[in-house]
C-alpha positions in Angstrom: -39.2 23.0 21.4 -30.5 19.1 19.3 -27.4 19.0 20.9 -24.5 17.0 19.4 -20.7 16.8 19.6 -19.1 20.3 19.5 -15.7 21.7 19.0 -13.7 21.8 21.8 -13.1 25.9 21.0 -17.0 26.1 21.0 -17.8 23.6 24.5 -15.4 26.6 26.1 -17.0 29.1 25.3 -19.9 27.5 26.1 -19.1 26.6 29.5 -17.3 30.9 29.6 -20.7 32.2 28.7 -22.5 30.0 30.8 -20.2 30.8 33.8 -20.1 34.5 33.4 -24.1 34.6 32.9 -24.7 32.7 36.3 -21.9 34.4 37.7 -23.4 38.2 37.7 -26.5 37.4 38.3 -52.2 29.9 42.5 -52.6 27.0 44.3 -53.6 27.7 47.8 -50.1 26.9 49.3 -48.8 30.4 49.6 -45.1 31.2 49.6 -44.9 32.0 53.3 -45.9 28.4 53.6 -44.3 26.3 51.4 -40.8 28.1 50.8 -38.3 27.7 53.7 -37.1 30.8 56.2 -34.5 32.9 55.1 -31.3 33.7 57.3 -31.3 36.1 59.5 -29.4 39.3 58.5 -27.6 41.4 61.1 -30.1 43.6 63.1 -32.6 40.2 63.5 -34.4 40.8 59.4 -34.5 38.0 57.3 -31.8 38.1 54.8 -33.2 38.1 51.2 -32.7 35.1 48.7 -32.4 35.4 45.3 -33.9 32.8 43.0 -32.0 33.2 39.2 -34.6 31.3 36.7 -33.2 30.6 33.3 -35.1 30.8 30.1 -34.1 31.1 26.8 -34.0 34.2 25.2 -34.2 34.4 21.8 -33.2 37.5 20.4 -36.0 39.9 21.5 -34.3 40.3 25.2 -37.4 42.0 27.5 -39.9 41.9 24.6 -40.2 38.0 24.3 -43.6 37.3 26.2 -41.8 34.4 28.7 -39.2 37.5 29.8 -42.1 40.2 30.3 -44.5 37.8 32.2 -41.5 36.6 34.5 -40.9 40.0 35.5 -44.4 40.7 35.8 -44.9 37.7 37.9 -41.5 38.5 40.0 -43.3 42.1 40.4 -46.4 40.9 42.1 -44.4 37.8 44.0 -45.7 38.3 47.5 -42.2 37.7 49.5 -40.6 39.9 49.4 -37.5 37.9 51.4 -37.5 36.6 48.0 -35.9 38.3 44.9 -36.4 36.7 41.8 -33.9 37.5 39.0 -34.9 36.2 35.6 -31.4 34.7 34.1 -31.7 35.0 30.3 -29.7 32.3 27.9 -29.2 33.6 24.6 -28.8 31.5 22.1 -30.8 29.5 19.2 -32.7 26.9 19.7 -30.6 24.2 19.6 -27.4 26.1 21.1 -29.9 26.5 24.2 -29.5 22.7 24.9 -25.9 22.5 24.6 -25.7 25.5 27.3 -28.5 24.2 29.6 -26.7 20.5 30.1 -23.0 22.5 30.9 -24.6 25.2 33.3 -27.0 22.0 35.2 -24.3 20.5 36.0 -22.3 22.8 38.9 -23.6 24.2 41.6 -22.0 27.9 41.1 -24.1 27.6 37.5 -26.8 26.0 38.5 -30.3 28.5 38.4 -33.0 27.7 41.1 -35.4 27.4 38.2 -34.8 25.8 34.6 -37.3 26.2 31.5 -37.1 22.9 30.2 -38.6 21.5 26.9 -40.4 18.5 27.3 -38.2 16.9 24.8 -35.1 17.2 27.2 -36.8 16.6 30.3 -36.3 13.0 30.6 -33.0 12.9 29.1 -31.6 15.9 31.9 -33.5 13.9 34.5 -31.7 10.6 33.8 -28.4 12.3 33.6 -29.5 14.0 37.2 -29.7 17.3 36.4 -32.9 17.7 38.0 -34.7 17.6 40.9 -38.1 14.8 42.0 -41.3 16.9 42.4 -43.5 14.1 43.3 -43.0 14.7 47.2 -44.1 18.5 46.4 -46.5 17.7 44.1 -48.0 15.8 46.4 -48.9 18.4 49.0 -50.0 21.1 46.4 -54.1 21.2 45.7 -53.9 22.7 42.3 -51.8 19.3 41.1 -54.2 17.1 42.5 -57.5 18.7 42.3 -57.7 18.2 38.9 -56.8 21.8 37.7 -54.2 20.6 35.8 -55.1 18.6 32.4 -53.9 14.9 33.5 -53.0 13.8 30.0 -50.3 17.2 30.4 -48.6 15.5 33.2 -47.3 12.8 31.3 -44.8 15.5 29.7 -43.0 15.9 33.1 -42.6 12.5 34.2 -39.5 10.7 33.4 -38.9 6.9 32.5 -38.2 6.2 36.1 -42.2 7.3 36.7 -41.0 10.5 38.8 -42.5 13.8 37.7 -39.1 16.7 36.9 -41.3 19.2 36.5 -44.9 21.4 36.1 -46.1 22.1 33.1 -46.9 25.9 31.7 -48.0 25.4 28.4 -48.3 22.7 24.9 -48.8 23.4 21.4 -50.1 21.8 18.5 -48.4 22.5 14.7 -50.2 23.2 11.4 -50.2 25.1 8.3 -50.3 28.6 8.7 -51.2 30.5 5.5 -51.9 34.8 4.5 -55.9 34.3 2.8 -55.1 37.6 1.0 -51.8 35.7 -0.6 -54.3 33.0 -1.5 -57.3 34.9 -2.8 -54.9 36.7 -5.4 -53.4 33.6 -6.1 -57.2 32.2 -6.5 -57.0 29.7 -3.8 -59.5 29.0 -1.4 -59.8 31.5 1.3 -60.8 28.4 3.8 -58.1 26.1 2.6 -58.2 22.8 3.9 -55.5 20.1 2.5 -55.9 16.9 1.8 -52.6 15.8 0.5 -49.1 16.3 1.0 -49.9 16.8 -3.1 -52.7 19.6 -2.2 -49.6 21.0 -0.2 -47.2 21.4 -2.8 -49.9 22.5 -5.7 -50.4 25.3 -3.6 -47.2 26.8 -2.9 -46.5 25.9 -6.7 -49.4 28.0 -7.6 -48.2 30.7 -5.2 -45.1 30.9 -7.3 -46.5 31.2 -10.7 -49.4 33.6 -9.6 -47.6 35.6 -6.6 -43.0 35.3 -7.7 -42.7 38.1 -5.4 -43.9 35.8 -2.3 -42.4 33.0 -0.5 -44.7 29.8 -1.1 -43.7 27.9 2.0 -41.6 28.0 4.5 -40.1 24.8 7.1 -37.4 24.5 9.2 -34.5 22.6 7.7 -31.6 23.5 9.1 -29.7 22.2 11.9 -29.3 25.7 13.4 -33.2 25.8 14.3 -32.9 22.9 16.5 -35.6 20.8 17.4 -37.9 22.6 15.0 -36.2 21.4 12.3 -36.7 17.9 14.3 -40.1 17.9 15.1 -42.2 20.7 13.4 -41.1 19.5 10.0 -39.3 15.8 9.7 -41.4 14.1 12.5 -44.8 15.9 10.9 -43.8 14.6 7.7 -42.6 11.4 9.3 -45.8 10.6 11.5 -48.0 11.5 8.3 -47.2 8.9 6.8 -48.0 6.6 9.6 -44.6 5.7 10.6 -43.0 6.7 13.7 -39.7 7.4 14.9 -39.3 4.5 17.8 -41.4 1.2 18.1 -43.0 1.2 22.2 -43.6 -2.1 21.6 -40.0 -3.4 20.3 -37.9 -0.9 22.1 -36.1 -0.1 18.6 -35.7 3.1 16.8 -36.5 2.6 12.6 -33.2 4.0 10.8 -34.4 3.2 7.4 -37.8 3.2 5.9 -39.8 4.0 3.1 -41.5 6.6 5.6 -38.6 8.2 5.6 -37.6 8.3 2.2 -40.6 9.6 1.8 -40.4 13.0 4.3 -37.1 13.3 2.5 -39.3 13.4 -0.4 -41.1 16.3 0.7 -38.3 18.2 1.5 -36.2 17.7 -1.4 -39.2 18.7 -3.6 -39.8 22.2 -1.6 -36.0 22.9 -2.3 -35.3 21.6 -6.1 -38.9 23.6 -7.3 -37.6 26.5 -5.5 -40.9 26.7 -3.4 -38.9 27.4 -0.1 -36.9 30.5 1.1 -33.0 31.3 0.1 -31.2 28.7 1.7 -29.3 31.3 3.9 -32.3 32.5 5.5 -33.9 29.2 6.4 -30.5 27.5 7.3 -30.2 30.4 10.0 -30.8 30.0 13.3 -33.4 33.0 13.5 -35.3 31.5 10.3 -38.3 30.7 13.0 -38.6 34.3 14.1 -37.7 35.8 10.9 -40.4 33.6 9.0 -43.3 34.1 12.0 -42.2 37.9 12.4 -41.0 39.4 9.5 -42.2 37.6 6.3 -45.8 36.4 6.8 -47.0 39.8 9.1 -45.2 41.8 5.7 -47.3 39.7 3.2 -43.8 38.2 1.5 -45.0 34.4 2.9 -47.8 32.3 1.7 -47.5 29.1 4.1 -45.7 28.4 7.0 -45.5 25.3 8.8 -45.2 26.1 12.7 -46.5 26.0 15.5 -49.8 27.1 17.3 -48.0 29.7 19.6 -46.8 32.4 16.5 -50.1 33.7 16.8 -48.7 35.1 20.3 -46.1 37.6 17.9 -48.9 39.4 16.8 -50.4 40.7 20.2 -50.0 44.2 21.2 -47.5 42.7 23.4 -45.9 40.4 21.3 -42.2 40.8 19.7 -43.8 41.6 16.2 -47.5 43.4 16.7 -49.8 43.1 13.9 -53.5 43.8 14.6 -55.1 42.1 11.5 -53.3 38.8 11.8 -56.2 37.6 12.9 -57.8 38.1 9.8 -55.3 38.0 7.1 -53.8 33.9 8.2 -55.7 30.9 8.7 -54.6 27.7 10.5 -55.3 24.7 8.7 -54.5 21.3 9.7 -51.5 19.5 8.1 -52.8 16.5 6.1 -51.3 13.1 6.0 -48.9 12.2 3.3 -52.2 10.5 0.8 -54.9 11.3 3.2 -54.9 8.2 4.7 -56.5 8.2 8.0 -56.8 9.7 10.8 -56.7 12.6 7.5 -54.1 15.4 9.3 -51.6 15.0 12.1 -49.6 17.2 14.9 -47.2 17.0 17.2 -47.7 18.3 20.6 -44.8 19.7 22.9 -44.3 22.0 25.7 -42.5 23.5 28.2 -42.2 23.5 32.2 -40.4 24.6 35.1 -37.8 22.5 36.6 -35.7 22.9 40.4 -31.8 21.9 38.8 -30.7 19.3 41.4 -28.0 21.5 42.2 -30.1 24.6 42.7 -29.1 26.3 46.0 -32.6 27.5 47.2 -34.8 24.4 46.0 -38.0 25.2 48.6 -37.6 29.0 47.4 -37.9 27.9 44.5 -41.1 25.3 45.0 -43.0 28.3 46.2 -41.9 30.2 43.2 -43.3 28.0 41.1 -46.3 27.2 42.9 -47.2 31.2 42.6 -46.0 31.6 38.8 -48.2 28.3 37.6 -51.2 29.4 39.6 -54.4 29.7 37.5 -54.1 33.3 37.1 -50.6 33.7 36.2 -51.0 31.2 33.9 -53.5 32.4 32.1 -51.5 35.5 31.4 -49.0 33.7 30.0 -50.3 31.4 27.9 -52.6 34.2 26.5 -49.4 36.7 25.7 -47.6 33.7 24.5 -50.1 32.4 21.9 -49.9 28.5 23.8 -52.3 26.1 24.8 -52.7 26.0 28.6 -52.1 22.7 30.5 -55.2 23.8 33.4 -58.2 22.3 32.6 -59.7 26.0 34.8 -57.9 28.1 32.2 -59.4 26.2 29.7 -62.7 27.3 30.1 -61.9 30.7 31.1 -63.7 33.2 28.6 -60.5 35.2 29.0 -58.4 32.3 27.4 -61.5 31.1 25.0 -61.9 34.0 23.0 -58.5 34.4 21.5 -57.9 34.1 18.7 -56.8 30.2 16.7 -56.9 29.2 20.3 -60.0 26.8 19.6 -58.9 24.9 16.4 -55.4 24.6 17.5 -56.9 22.2 20.5 -59.1 20.9 18.4 -55.6 19.7 16.7 -54.7 18.1 19.4 -56.8 14.9 18.6 -54.8 13.5 16.2 -51.4 14.6 18.3 -48.5 12.6 18.6 -45.8 13.3 21.0 -41.5 12.5 20.8 -40.3 9.2 22.5 -40.1 10.0 25.7 -35.8 8.1 26.2 -32.9 9.4 26.5 -31.4 8.8 23.6 -34.1 10.8 21.8 -32.0 14.3 22.4 -29.1 12.5 20.5 -31.1 10.7 17.6 -32.9 15.0 17.2 -29.6 16.4 16.1 -29.5 13.5 13.6 -32.9 14.1 12.3 -31.1 17.8 12.0 -28.6 16.8 10.3 -30.2 14.5 7.3 -32.5 17.3 6.6 -30.3 20.0 6.2 -28.1 17.6 4.1 -31.4 17.2 1.6 -32.3 20.7 1.7 -28.7 21.4 0.6 -28.5 18.7 -2.4 -28.0 15.3 -1.1 -30.2 12.4 -2.4 -32.7 11.2 0.2 -31.5 7.7 -0.3 -27.7 8.7 0.8 -29.0 11.4 3.5 -31.0 8.0 5.1 -27.9 5.4 5.0 -26.0 8.1 6.6 -28.8 9.0 9.7 -28.7 4.8 9.8 -26.0 4.9 10.7 -24.8 7.5 13.4 -28.8 6.5 15.4 -27.3 2.9 15.3 -23.9 3.9 16.7 -25.9 6.1 19.0 -28.6 3.5 20.3 -26.5 0.3 18.9 -27.6 -2.2 17.0 -30.0 -4.4 18.8 -32.2 -1.6 19.1 -32.3 -0.5 15.4 -34.5 -1.8 13.0 -34.7 -1.3 9.1 -38.5 -1.9 7.2 
């Protein structure tokens, strides 16, 4: 779900790590029909080609849902003249995108397939890093016959109108809460907060009645990258009725009451000590700590997070927790004062894209069609706890029976999306800095003023507005 200027030493380290990483390395169209034939090796046999697939390893290695799925799909891939090779990048969410940008610039380091967060896809496409897929997609029946939810195609369409990836999941966000802790604190197990004050009051009650439990957890640091921008700040800002960017005017809002209100919520959580220690929340693994450690162990009451975290608790997940479906609730995040539409969620998602510098584009495309067919897509979204982008998977009993899938999908009716603008990734980095500064004691007004200066510099004075 980011990237800013880094010191020279960090850039050199990133280049080195990416270089080392890459240097050592269904629709009706079958791979044999869509892939190009390999070159002949000695003896007349077809030489095997290697398709490198790069994705983020968030610290659990081969235990990660995507990693496990990729290995399974690679093993079943029918074209035995092609080897599908996982090429993970172990990094925090924020650093992943910086490392990917470095890798995509060169034929020597670019993978053949890369997982793209849809928020960064437009920026990477505009930089010339990604291959447009329109001609290939036009020949893929799954894409043209309604198998993919039409609205989800917008997330992989760049500002030039071309498609640069095939989506494999989407998500919604809300308030995960522990029903057992709520019951012990005298709070309703079927919790439906109507305003931000309801959320804060529940956290205050938890602090009083269960002092050993962290009342509420939100991502607040630069190290958690887009999770801080989207899951915390934008969920709050959009809950005030304001937006980051006005499509009608083409301007970014850099000062407003909504910004102050959103930052005020963050300030309240920290001033009243309703959240975890800053050493935990400002860490790059903060999201994993909350979802994989604190929630399952009964150490956290409320977590503002995404629909996908339940994937951790499956038998095949990173933190198996059989009781999760009975212990957890997933409440909608209310608007600030309960104003229409009553609740808010931000939707995002990931896609498989082909880098412009890929050496095996035909083979990469053939594998994408196989990997993101109905059967394999269903396996991935169930294992990861995400929401599907395929209409046919959404109707399958194997998908609909998964706990929380129905409610997470229901939240999409009020979904908002991040601006599909080239400058968004840079603006997002400033959001993360602003939120962290408030979390560490800066007054919201001062943090907003600094944000206004930095964003105005990025987008230009003609594209910034104060309200």
